[in-house]
N, C-alpha and C positions, 0 to 999 in steps of 0.2 A: 502494499500499498504508500508505502513512505518512498520506495523508488519509482513508483506512477506518479505521484504528487512533483518530485521535484523535475522530473522530465516534464510534466505541463506548466514548470513556473520556471523554468528555460536555464535549470541548475547542471552544470556542465566542470569538467574541469579535475584536479584532484581530488577536492572534497566530494564530490558526487561519484568518483570511481570508489571511494574508500568507502559510503555508502552501500555502493552496490554489493561490494564483497561481502561487508555485515548484512546484506539480504540474504545474497549467498547462501552465507553460511549458516546463518538463522535457517535456512530453508532444508539446509542438509543437516541439520543437528536435527530438526523437529523430523522430517523424511527416516533416519537412523534409529530415533528414538520410537518411532513408530514400527519399523521392522524387528528393534532389539525387543521390543513387547511381547511380541509373536512367540518368543522364545526367554521367557522369562530373564535378559540378561542386560536388564538396562543401569547397572553399578558399574557407571563411569561418571566423570563429573564433567560437565557442558564444555569447559575450557579443553577436554581432551583434542589433540591433533588428530584431525579427521582420517589419516590412513590409520593411527593406533584404534581409533572406533573400529576399524572396518577391520583392522586385522584381527584383532583382539576379540570383538565381539560379536559380528557377523560372519567373517568365514569359518568359523571354526563349525558353526550348524549350517555352513552350506554342505565343508564337505563330510560333516556326520551323517548326513542326510543323501548322499551319494549312493 
């Protein structure tokens, strides 16, 4: 929502790019929380590196289901 508002207000440049990265990360965290909830593995902090979340809390469950 914030990203859409900034676009319509004409903001661009490095500050807008920072906001886009923040919005994207928060969306990724939300999606990962949803996936991890399905396998009851949400025991990680919101500031954990995305690759660590995938490697340690998503991938093991995918490998287990193969």
